[in-house]
mmJSON file of the N, C-alpha and C atoms, coordinates in Angstrom:
{"data_MODEL":{"atom_site":{
"group_PDB":["ATOM","ATOM","ATOM","ATOM","ATOM","ATOM","ATOM","ATOM","ATOM","ATOM","ATOM","ATOM","ATOM","ATOM","ATOM","ATOM","ATOM","ATOM","ATOM","ATOM","ATOM","ATOM","ATOM","ATOM","ATOM","ATOM","ATOM","ATOM","ATOM","ATOM","ATOM","ATOM","ATOM","ATOM","ATOM","ATOM","ATOM","ATOM","ATOM","ATOM","ATOM","ATOM","ATOM","ATOM","ATOM","ATOM","ATOM","ATOM","ATOM","ATOM","ATOM","ATOM","ATOM","ATOM","ATOM","ATOM","ATOM","ATOM","ATOM","ATOM","ATOM","ATOM","ATOM","ATOM","ATOM","ATOM","ATOM","ATOM","ATOM","ATOM","ATOM","ATOM","ATOM","ATOM","ATOM","ATOM","ATOM","ATOM","ATOM","ATOM","ATOM","ATOM","ATOM","ATOM","ATOM","ATOM","ATOM","ATOM","ATOM","ATOM","ATOM","ATOM","ATOM","ATOM","ATOM","ATOM","ATOM","ATOM","ATOM","ATOM","ATOM","ATOM","ATOM","ATOM","ATOM","ATOM","ATOM","ATOM","ATOM","ATOM","ATOM","ATOM","ATOM","ATOM","ATOM","ATOM","ATOM","ATOM","ATOM","ATOM","ATOM","ATOM","ATOM","ATOM","ATOM","ATOM","ATOM","ATOM","ATOM","ATOM","ATOM","ATOM","ATOM","ATOM","ATOM","ATOM","ATOM","ATOM","ATOM","ATOM","ATOM","ATOM","ATOM","ATOM","ATOM","ATOM","ATOM","ATOM","ATOM","ATOM","ATOM","ATOM","ATOM","ATOM","ATOM","ATOM","ATOM","ATOM","ATOM","ATOM","ATOM","ATOM","ATOM","ATOM","ATOM","ATOM","ATOM","ATOM","ATOM","ATOM","ATOM","ATOM","ATOM","ATOM","ATOM","ATOM","ATOM","ATOM","ATOM","ATOM","ATOM","ATOM","ATOM","ATOM","ATOM","ATOM","ATOM","ATOM","ATOM","ATOM","ATOM","ATOM","ATOM","ATOM","ATOM","ATOM","ATOM","ATOM"],
"id":[1,2,3,4,5,6,7,8,9,10,11,12,13,14,15,16,17,18,19,20,21,22,23,24,25,26,27,28,29,30,31,32,33,34,35,36,37,38,39,40,41,42,43,44,45,46,47,48,49,50,51,52,53,54,55,56,57,58,59,60,61,62,63,64,65,66,67,68,69,70,71,72,73,74,75,76,77,78,79,80,81,82,83,84,85,86,87,88,89,90,91,92,93,94,95,96,97,98,99,100,101,102,103,104,105,106,107,108,109,110,111,112,113,114,115,116,117,118,119,120,121,122,123,124,125,126,127,128,129,130,131,132,133,134,135,136,137,138,139,140,141,142,143,144,145,146,147,148,149,150,151,152,153,154,155,156,157,158,159,160,161,162,163,164,165,166,167,168,169,170,171,172,173,174,175,176,177,178,179,180,181,182,183,184,185,186,187,188,189,190,191,192,193,194,195,196,197,198],
"type_symbol":["N","C","C","N","C","C","N","C","C","N","C","C","N","C","C","N","C","C","N","C","C","N","C","C","N","C","C","N","C","C","N","C","C","N","C","C","N","C","C","N","C","C","N","C","C","N","C","C","N","C","C","N","C","C","N","C","C","N","C","C","N","C","C","N","C","C","N","C","C","N","C","C","N","C","C","N","C","C","N","C","C","N","C","C","N","C","C","N","C","C","N","C","C","N","C","C","N","C","C","N","C","C","N","C","C","N","C","C","N","C","C","N","C","C","N","C","C","N","C","C","N","C","C","N","C","C","N","C","C","N","C","C","N","C","C","N","C","C","N","C","C","N","C","C","N","C","C","N","C","C","N","C","C","N","C","C","N","C","C","N","C","C","N","C","C","N","C","C","N","C","C","N","C","C","N","C","C","N","C","C","N","C","C","N","C","C","N","C","C","N","C","C","N","C","C","N","C","C"],
"label_atom_id":["N","CA","C","N","CA","C","N","CA","C","N","CA","C","N","CA","C","N","CA","C","N","CA","C","N","CA","C","N","CA","C","N","CA","C","N","CA","C","N","CA","C","N","CA","C","N","CA","C","N","CA","C","N","CA","C","N","CA","C","N","CA","C","N","CA","C","N","CA","C","N","CA","C","N","CA","C","N","CA","C","N","CA","C","N","CA","C","N","CA","C","N","CA","C","N","CA","C","N","CA","C","N","CA","C","N","CA","C","N","CA","C","N","CA","C","N","CA","C","N","CA","C","N","CA","C","N","CA","C","N","CA","C","N","CA","C","N","CA","C","N","CA","C","N","CA","C","N","CA","C","N","CA","C","N","CA","C","N","CA","C","N","CA","C","N","CA","C","N","CA","C","N","CA","C","N","CA","C","N","CA","C","N","CA","C","N","CA","C","N","CA","C","N","CA","C","N","CA","C","N","CA","C","N","CA","C","N","CA","C","N","CA","C","N","CA","C","N","CA","C","N","CA","C","N","CA","C","N","CA","C"],
"label_alt_id":[null,null,null,null,null,null,null,null,null,null,null,null,null,null,null,null,null,null,null,null,null,null,null,null,null,null,null,null,null,null,null,null,null,null,null,null,null,null,null,null,null,null,null,null,null,null,null,null,null,null,null,null,null,null,null,null,null,null,null,null,null,null,null,null,null,null,null,null,null,null,null,null,null,null,null,null,null,null,null,null,null,null,null,null,null,null,null,null,null,null,null,null,null,null,null,null,null,null,null,null,null,null,null,null,null,null,null,null,null,null,null,null,null,null,null,null,null,null,null,null,null,null,null,null,null,null,null,null,null,null,null,null,null,null,null,null,null,null,null,null,null,null,null,null,null,null,null,null,null,null,null,null,null,null,null,null,null,null,null,null,null,null,null,null,null,null,null,null,null,null,null,null,null,null,null,null,null,null,null,null,null,null,null,null,null,null,null,null,null,null,null,null,null,null,null,null,null,null],
"label_comp_id":["MET","MET","MET","GLU","GLU","GLU","TYR","TYR","TYR","GLN","GLN","GLN","ILE","ILE","ILE","ASP","ASP","ASP","GLN","GLN","GLN","ARG","ARG","ARG","LEU","LEU","LEU","TYR","TYR","TYR","GLN","GLN","GLN","LEU","LEU","LEU","TYR","TYR","TYR","GLU","GLU","GLU","ASN","ASN","ASN","LEU","LEU","LEU","ARG","ARG","ARG","VAL","VAL","VAL","CYS","CYS","CYS","ASN","ASN","ASN","PRO","PRO","PRO","SER","SER","SER","VAL","VAL","VAL","LEU","LEU","LEU","ILE","ILE","ILE","MET","MET","MET","VAL","VAL","VAL","ASN","ASN","ASN","ALA","ALA","ALA","LEU","LEU","LEU","ASN","ASN","ASN","VAL","VAL","VAL","VAL","VAL","VAL","ILE","ILE","ILE","ARG","ARG","ARG","GLN","GLN","GLN","TYR","TYR","TYR","PRO","PRO","PRO","ALA","ALA","ALA","LEU","LEU","LEU","GLY","GLY","GLY","PRO","PRO","PRO","VAL","VAL","VAL","ILE","ILE","ILE","THR","THR","THR","THR","THR","THR","CYS","CYS","CYS","GLY","GLY","GLY","ASP","ASP","ASP","LEU","LEU","LEU","GLU","GLU","GLU","CYS","CYS","CYS","PHE","PHE","PHE","ILE","ILE","ILE","ALA","ALA","ALA","ALA","ALA","ALA","VAL","VAL","VAL","THR","THR","THR","GLU","GLU","GLU","TYR","TYR","TYR","GLU","GLU","GLU","ALA","ALA","ALA","GLU","GLU","GLU","ALA","ALA","ALA","GLU","GLU","GLU","LEU","LEU","LEU"],
"label_asym_id":["A","A","A","A","A","A","A","A","A","A","A","A","A","A","A","A","A","A","A","A","A","A","A","A","A","A","A","A","A","A","A","A","A","A","A","A","A","A","A","A","A","A","A","A","A","A","A","A","A","A","A","A","A","A","A","A","A","A","A","A","A","A","A","A","A","A","A","A","A","A","A","A","A","A","A","A","A","A","A","A","A","A","A","A","A","A","A","A","A","A","A","A","A","A","A","A","A","A","A","A","A","A","A","A","A","A","A","A","A","A","A","A","A","A","A","A","A","A","A","A","A","A","A","A","A","A","A","A","A","A","A","A","A","A","A","A","A","A","A","A","A","A","A","A","A","A","A","A","A","A","A","A","A","A","A","A","A","A","A","A","A","A","A","A","A","A","A","A","A","A","A","A","A","A","A","A","A","A","A","A","A","A","A","A","A","A","A","A","A","A","A","A","A","A","A","A","A","A"],
"label_entity_id":["1","1","1","1","1","1","1","1","1","1","1","1","1","1","1","1","1","1","1","1","1","1","1","1","1","1","1","1","1","1","1","1","1","1","1","1","1","1","1","1","1","1","1","1","1","1","1","1","1","1","1","1","1","1","1","1","1","1","1","1","1","1","1","1","1","1","1","1","1","1","1","1","1","1","1","1","1","1","1","1","1","1","1","1","1","1","1","1","1","1","1","1","1","1","1","1","1","1","1","1","1","1","1","1","1","1","1","1","1","1","1","1","1","1","1","1","1","1","1","1","1","1","1","1","1","1","1","1","1","1","1","1","1","1","1","1","1","1","1","1","1","1","1","1","1","1","1","1","1","1","1","1","1","1","1","1","1","1","1","1","1","1","1","1","1","1","1","1","1","1","1","1","1","1","1","1","1","1","1","1","1","1","1","1","1","1","1","1","1","1","1","1","1","1","1","1","1","1"],
"label_seq_id":[1,1,1,2,2,2,3,3,3,4,4,4,5,5,5,6,6,6,7,7,7,8,8,8,9,9,9,10,10,10,11,11,11,12,12,12,13,13,13,14,14,14,15,15,15,16,16,16,17,17,17,18,18,18,19,19,19,20,20,20,21,21,21,22,22,22,23,23,23,24,24,24,25,25,25,26,26,26,27,27,27,28,28,28,29,29,29,30,30,30,31,31,31,32,32,32,33,33,33,34,34,34,35,35,35,36,36,36,37,37,37,38,38,38,39,39,39,40,40,40,41,41,41,42,42,42,43,43,43,44,44,44,45,45,45,46,46,46,47,47,47,48,48,48,49,49,49,50,50,50,51,51,51,52,52,52,53,53,53,54,54,54,55,55,55,56,56,56,57,57,57,58,58,58,59,59,59,60,60,60,61,61,61,62,62,62,63,63,63,64,64,64,65,65,65,66,66,66],
"pdbx_PDB_ins_code":[null,null,null,null,null,null,null,null,null,null,null,null,null,null,null,null,null,null,null,null,null,null,null,null,null,null,null,null,null,null,null,null,null,null,null,null,null,null,null,null,null,null,null,null,null,null,null,null,null,null,null,null,null,null,null,null,null,null,null,null,null,null,null,null,null,null,null,null,null,null,null,null,null,null,null,null,null,null,null,null,null,null,null,null,null,null,null,null,null,null,null,null,null,null,null,null,null,null,null,null,null,null,null,null,null,null,null,null,null,null,null,null,null,null,null,null,null,null,null,null,null,null,null,null,null,null,null,null,null,null,null,null,null,null,null,null,null,null,null,null,null,null,null,null,null,null,null,null,null,null,null,null,null,null,null,null,null,null,null,null,null,null,null,null,null,null,null,null,null,null,null,null,null,null,null,null,null,null,null,null,null,null,null,null,null,null,null,null,null,null,null,null,null,null,null,null,null,null],
"Cartn_x":[-205.213,-204.299,-203.022,-202.574,-201.353,-200.427,-199.18,-198.159,-197.243,-196.896,-195.975,-194.623,-193.768,-192.456,-191.546,-190.926,-189.93,-188.597,-187.564,-186.228,-186.185,-186.836,-186.809,-187.476,-188.644,-189.349,-188.591,-188.026,-187.241,-186.024,-185.341,-184.153,-184.515,-185.638,-186.099,-186.347,-187.028,-187.318,-186.023,-185.066,-183.791,-183.032,-183.012,-182.339,-182.98,-184.299,-185.001,-184.669,-184.616,-184.282,-182.906,-181.961,-180.604,-180.643,-181.473,-181.583,-182.32,-183.126,-183.871,-184.776,-185.636,-186.555,-187.716,-188.573,-189.794,-190.649,-191.559,-192.443,-193.25,-193.712,-194.506,-193.717,-192.481,-191.652,-191.403,-191.132,-190.897,-192.139,-193.287,-194.538,-194.823,-194.607,-194.844,-193.94,-192.674,-191.741,-192.165,-192.542,-193.009,-194.271,-195.172,-196.424,-196.208,-195.158,-194.862,-194.666,-193.889,-193.625,-194.873,-195.562,-196.761,-197.821,-197.968,-198.931,-198.54,-197.238,-196.768,-196.96,-196.909,-197.005,-198.081,-199.353,-200.455,-200.418,-199.756,-199.679,-198.891,-198.112,-197.334,-198.226,-199.402,-200.322,-200.987,-201.816,-202.535,-201.616,-202.0,-201.284,-201.372,-200.299,-200.242,-200.918,-202.054,-202.786,-203.031,-202.883,-203.156,-201.986,-201.991,-200.975,-201.093,-202.313,-202.531,-201.917,-202.063,-201.44,-199.921,-199.356,-197.909,-197.46,-198.219,-197.881,-197.912,-198.904,-198.995,-197.805,-197.424,-196.289,-195.007,-194.792,-193.584,-193.591,-194.754,-194.845,-194.464,-194.889,-194.545,-193.049,-192.44,-190.99,-190.268,-190.729,-190.11,-190.204,-191.352,-191.539,-190.613,-190.49,-189.598,-188.165,-187.736,-186.378,-186.15,-187.135,-187.001,-186.914,-187.759,-187.762,-186.489,-185.983,-184.779,-183.501,-183.701,-182.582,-181.661,-182.273,-181.52,-181.228],
"Cartn_y":[53.867,54.698,53.927,54.099,53.409,54.361,54.294,55.127,54.242,54.716,54.015,54.709,54.157,54.767,54.348,55.328,55.029,55.626,55.399,55.854,57.359,58.115,59.579,60.057,59.499,59.903,59.426,58.229,57.714,58.606,59.005,59.847,61.197,61.766,63.028,62.834,61.759,61.466,61.338,60.598,60.427,61.752,62.541,63.855,64.76,64.73,65.53,65.047,63.742,63.206,63.675,63.727,64.183,65.643,66.443,67.873,68.076,67.088,67.128,68.354,68.591,69.728,69.377,70.359,70.065,69.117,68.418,67.493,68.251,69.444,70.229,70.539,70.952,71.261,69.993,68.894,67.639,67.222,67.265,66.882,67.811,69.107,70.05,69.742,69.426,69.102,67.807,66.804,65.557,65.78,66.616,66.882,67.603,68.405,69.061,67.994,66.977,65.907,65.051,64.713,63.874,64.568,65.887,66.615,66.565,66.601,66.569,65.193,64.157,62.778,62.04,62.264,61.692,60.165,59.472,58.01,57.556,58.467,58.113,57.906,58.522,58.369,59.682,59.66,60.87,61.866,63.108,64.148,63.817,64.052,63.773,64.935,64.639,65.708,65.405,64.143,63.774,62.967,62.779,61.925,60.502,60.063,58.731,58.594,59.635,59.636,59.512,60.277,60.25,58.87,58.262,56.917,55.919,56.041,55.158,55.387,56.651,56.97,56.355,56.514,55.965,54.438,53.824,52.371,51.944,52.718,52.407,52.566,53.577,53.768,52.584,52.164,51.024,49.765,49.552,48.411,48.504,49.712,49.925,49.593,50.039,49.765,48.252,47.544,46.097,45.388,45.784,45.152,45.456,46.698,47.106,46.752,46.169,45.802,46.99,48.111,49.333,49.421],
"Cartn_z":[161.509,160.749,160.44,159.238,158.858,158.124,158.485,157.839,157.012,155.845,154.952,155.065,155.881,156.089,154.937,154.302,153.28,153.731,152.952,153.339,153.56,152.721,152.809,154.104,154.418,155.641,156.877,156.796,157.913,158.169,157.097,157.248,157.861,157.449,158.046,159.539,159.892,161.3,162.104,161.566,162.26,162.385,161.33,161.381,162.421,162.487,163.488,164.896,165.09,166.419,166.871,165.947,166.281,166.738,166.08,166.428,167.747,168.15,169.407,169.544,168.526,168.643,169.574,169.805,170.56,169.723,170.38,169.677,168.624,168.947,168.005,166.732,166.884,165.714,164.9,165.581,164.867,164.079,164.708,164.047,162.874,163.049,161.95,160.761,161.022,159.939,159.238,159.996,159.391,158.569,159.077,158.368,157.041,156.935,155.659,154.58,154.903,153.93,153.723,154.802,154.685,153.83,153.958,153.124,151.643,151.373,149.979,149.358,150.179,149.699,150.499,150.18,150.964,151.091,150.168,150.252,151.483,152.084,153.279,154.492,154.48,155.596,155.941,156.972,157.378,158.096,158.052,158.787,160.272,160.993,162.434,163.169,163.809,164.502,165.98,166.369,167.765,168.324,169.628,170.255,169.723,169.482,168.922,167.541,166.717,165.391,165.525,166.441,166.638,167.113,168.006,168.474,167.32,166.434,165.262,164.339,164.156,163.299,163.874,165.169,165.806,165.724,165.88,165.741,164.322,163.329,161.937,161.703,162.323,162.21,162.845,163.999,164.693,163.834,163.217,162.333,161.118,160.554,159.413,159.799,160.975,161.452,161.584,162.098,162.288,160.936,160.005,158.686,157.915,158.065,157.348,158.115,159.318,160.19,160.471,160.857,161.172,162.657],
"occupancy":[1.0,1.0,1.0,1.0,1.0,1.0,1.0,1.0,1.0,1.0,1.0,1.0,1.0,1.0,1.0,1.0,1.0,1.0,1.0,1.0,1.0,1.0,1.0,1.0,1.0,1.0,1.0,1.0,1.0,1.0,1.0,1.0,1.0,1.0,1.0,1.0,1.0,1.0,1.0,1.0,1.0,1.0,1.0,1.0,1.0,1.0,1.0,1.0,1.0,1.0,1.0,1.0,1.0,1.0,1.0,1.0,1.0,1.0,1.0,1.0,1.0,1.0,1.0,1.0,1.0,1.0,1.0,1.0,1.0,1.0,1.0,1.0,1.0,1.0,1.0,1.0,1.0,1.0,1.0,1.0,1.0,1.0,1.0,1.0,1.0,1.0,1.0,1.0,1.0,1.0,1.0,1.0,1.0,1.0,1.0,1.0,1.0,1.0,1.0,1.0,1.0,1.0,1.0,1.0,1.0,1.0,1.0,1.0,1.0,1.0,1.0,1.0,1.0,1.0,1.0,1.0,1.0,1.0,1.0,1.0,1.0,1.0,1.0,1.0,1.0,1.0,1.0,1.0,1.0,1.0,1.0,1.0,1.0,1.0,1.0,1.0,1.0,1.0,1.0,1.0,1.0,1.0,1.0,1.0,1.0,1.0,1.0,1.0,1.0,1.0,1.0,1.0,1.0,1.0,1.0,1.0,1.0,1.0,1.0,1.0,1.0,1.0,1.0,1.0,1.0,1.0,1.0,1.0,1.0,1.0,1.0,1.0,1.0,1.0,1.0,1.0,1.0,1.0,1.0,1.0,1.0,1.0,1.0,1.0,1.0,1.0,1.0,1.0,1.0,1.0,1.0,1.0,1.0,1.0,1.0,1.0,1.0,1.0],
"B_iso_or_equiv":[0.0,0.0,0.0,0.0,0.0,0.0,0.0,0.0,0.0,0.0,0.0,0.0,0.0,0.0,0.0,0.0,0.0,0.0,0.0,0.0,0.0,0.0,0.0,0.0,0.0,0.0,0.0,0.0,0.0,0.0,0.0,0.0,0.0,0.0,0.0,0.0,0.0,0.0,0.0,0.0,0.0,0.0,0.0,0.0,0.0,0.0,0.0,0.0,0.0,0.0,0.0,0.0,0.0,0.0,0.0,0.0,0.0,0.0,0.0,0.0,0.0,0.0,0.0,0.0,0.0,0.0,0.0,0.0,0.0,0.0,0.0,0.0,0.0,0.0,0.0,0.0,0.0,0.0,0.0,0.0,0.0,0.0,0.0,0.0,0.0,0.0,0.0,0.0,0.0,0.0,0.0,0.0,0.0,0.0,0.0,0.0,0.0,0.0,0.0,0.0,0.0,0.0,0.0,0.0,0.0,0.0,0.0,0.0,0.0,0.0,0.0,0.0,0.0,0.0,0.0,0.0,0.0,0.0,0.0,0.0,0.0,0.0,0.0,0.0,0.0,0.0,0.0,0.0,0.0,0.0,0.0,0.0,0.0,0.0,0.0,0.0,0.0,0.0,0.0,0.0,0.0,0.0,0.0,0.0,0.0,0.0,0.0,0.0,0.0,0.0,0.0,0.0,0.0,0.0,0.0,0.0,0.0,0.0,0.0,0.0,0.0,0.0,0.0,0.0,0.0,0.0,0.0,0.0,0.0,0.0,0.0,0.0,0.0,0.0,0.0,0.0,0.0,0.0,0.0,0.0,0.0,0.0,0.0,0.0,0.0,0.0,0.0,0.0,0.0,0.0,0.0,0.0,0.0,0.0,0.0,0.0,0.0,0.0],
"pdbx_formal_charge":[null,null,null,null,null,null,null,null,null,null,null,null,null,null,null,null,null,null,null,null,null,null,null,null,null,null,null,null,null,null,null,null,null,null,null,null,null,null,null,null,null,null,null,null,null,null,null,null,null,null,null,null,null,null,null,null,null,null,null,null,null,null,null,null,null,null,null,null,null,null,null,null,null,null,null,null,null,null,null,null,null,null,null,null,null,null,null,null,null,null,null,null,null,null,null,null,null,null,null,null,null,null,null,null,null,null,null,null,null,null,null,null,null,null,null,null,null,null,null,null,null,null,null,null,null,null,null,null,null,null,null,null,null,null,null,null,null,null,null,null,null,null,null,null,null,null,null,null,null,null,null,null,null,null,null,null,null,null,null,null,null,null,null,null,null,null,null,null,null,null,null,null,null,null,null,null,null,null,null,null,null,null,null,null,null,null,null,null,null,null,null,null,null,null,null,null,null,null],
"auth_seq_id":[1,1,1,2,2,2,3,3,3,4,4,4,5,5,5,6,6,6,7,7,7,8,8,8,9,9,9,10,10,10,11,11,11,12,12,12,13,13,13,14,14,14,15,15,15,16,16,16,17,17,17,18,18,18,19,19,19,20,20,20,21,21,21,22,22,22,23,23,23,24,24,24,25,25,25,26,26,26,27,27,27,28,28,28,29,29,29,30,30,30,31,31,31,32,32,32,33,33,33,34,34,34,35,35,35,36,36,36,37,37,37,38,38,38,39,39,39,40,40,40,41,41,41,42,42,42,43,43,43,44,44,44,45,45,45,46,46,46,47,47,47,48,48,48,49,49,49,50,50,50,51,51,51,52,52,52,53,53,53,54,54,54,55,55,55,56,56,56,57,57,57,58,58,58,59,59,59,60,60,60,61,61,61,62,62,62,63,63,63,64,64,64,65,65,65,66,66,66],
"auth_comp_id":["MET","MET","MET","GLU","GLU","GLU","TYR","TYR","TYR","GLN","GLN","GLN","ILE","ILE","ILE","ASP","ASP","ASP","GLN","GLN","GLN","ARG","ARG","ARG","LEU","LEU","LEU","TYR","TYR","TYR","GLN","GLN","GLN","LEU","LEU","LEU","TYR","TYR","TYR","GLU","GLU","GLU","ASN","ASN","ASN","LEU","LEU","LEU","ARG","ARG","ARG","VAL","VAL","VAL","CYS","CYS","CYS","ASN","ASN","ASN","PRO","PRO","PRO","SER","SER","SER","VAL","VAL","VAL","LEU","LEU","LEU","ILE","ILE","ILE","MET","MET","MET","VAL","VAL","VAL","ASN","ASN","ASN","ALA","ALA","ALA","LEU","LEU","LEU","ASN","ASN","ASN","VAL","VAL","VAL","VAL","VAL","VAL","ILE","ILE","ILE","ARG","ARG","ARG","GLN","GLN","GLN","TYR","TYR","TYR","PRO","PRO","PRO","ALA","ALA","ALA","LEU","LEU","LEU","GLY","GLY","GLY","PRO","PRO","PRO","VAL","VAL","VAL","ILE","ILE","ILE","THR","THR","THR","THR","THR","THR","CYS","CYS","CYS","GLY","GLY","GLY","ASP","ASP","ASP","LEU","LEU","LEU","GLU","GLU","GLU","CYS","CYS","CYS","PHE","PHE","PHE","ILE","ILE","ILE","ALA","ALA","ALA","ALA","ALA","ALA","VAL","VAL","VAL","THR","THR","THR","GLU","GLU","GLU","TYR","TYR","TYR","GLU","GLU","GLU","ALA","ALA","ALA","GLU","GLU","GLU","ALA","ALA","ALA","GLU","GLU","GLU","LEU","LEU","LEU"],
"auth_asym_id":["A","A","A","A","A","A","A","A","A","A","A","A","A","A","A","A","A","A","A","A","A","A","A","A","A","A","A","A","A","A","A","A","A","A","A","A","A","A","A","A","A","A","A","A","A","A","A","A","A","A","A","A","A","A","A","A","A","A","A","A","A","A","A","A","A","A","A","A","A","A","A","A","A","A","A","A","A","A","A","A","A","A","A","A","A","A","A","A","A","A","A","A","A","A","A","A","A","A","A","A","A","A","A","A","A","A","A","A","A","A","A","A","A","A","A","A","A","A","A","A","A","A","A","A","A","A","A","A","A","A","A","A","A","A","A","A","A","A","A","A","A","A","A","A","A","A","A","A","A","A","A","A","A","A","A","A","A","A","A","A","A","A","A","A","A","A","A","A","A","A","A","A","A","A","A","A","A","A","A","A","A","A","A","A","A","A","A","A","A","A","A","A","A","A","A","A","A","A"],
"auth_atom_id":["N","CA","C","N","CA","C","N","CA","C","N","CA","C","N","CA","C","N","CA","C","N","CA","C","N","CA","C","N","CA","C","N","CA","C","N","CA","C","N","CA","C","N","CA","C","N","CA","C","N","CA","C","N","CA","C","N","CA","C","N","CA","C","N","CA","C","N","CA","C","N","CA","C","N","CA","C","N","CA","C","N","CA","C","N","CA","C","N","CA","C","N","CA","C","N","CA","C","N","CA","C","N","CA","C","N","CA","C","N","CA","C","N","CA","C","N","CA","C","N","CA","C","N","CA","C","N","CA","C","N","CA","C","N","CA","C","N","CA","C","N","CA","C","N","CA","C","N","CA","C","N","CA","C","N","CA","C","N","CA","C","N","CA","C","N","CA","C","N","CA","C","N","CA","C","N","CA","C","N","CA","C","N","CA","C","N","CA","C","N","CA","C","N","CA","C","N","CA","C","N","CA","C","N","CA","C","N","CA","C","N","CA","C","N","CA","C","N","CA","C","N","CA","C","N","CA","C","N","CA","C"],
"pdbx_PDB_model_num":[1,1,1,1,1,1,1,1,1,1,1,1,1,1,1,1,1,1,1,1,1,1,1,1,1,1,1,1,1,1,1,1,1,1,1,1,1,1,1,1,1,1,1,1,1,1,1,1,1,1,1,1,1,1,1,1,1,1,1,1,1,1,1,1,1,1,1,1,1,1,1,1,1,1,1,1,1,1,1,1,1,1,1,1,1,1,1,1,1,1,1,1,1,1,1,1,1,1,1,1,1,1,1,1,1,1,1,1,1,1,1,1,1,1,1,1,1,1,1,1,1,1,1,1,1,1,1,1,1,1,1,1,1,1,1,1,1,1,1,1,1,1,1,1,1,1,1,1,1,1,1,1,1,1,1,1,1,1,1,1,1,1,1,1,1,1,1,1,1,1,1,1,1,1,1,1,1,1,1,1,1,1,1,1,1,1,1,1,1,1,1,1,1,1,1,1,1,1]
}}}
């Protein structure tokens, strides 16, 4: 599984982290955007999916020097 993190998805992820919701709420919010833009990657349904998503975010941060 591969996720294509862009600025919009990254900003949503960061905003959610600041709010510190439950993992379920965070995943549901991320999935709303992922469903609207399927090119971003698969819907997050498992812990493995979430781990892949977080790895993609970490990679995005490193590439963007955030």
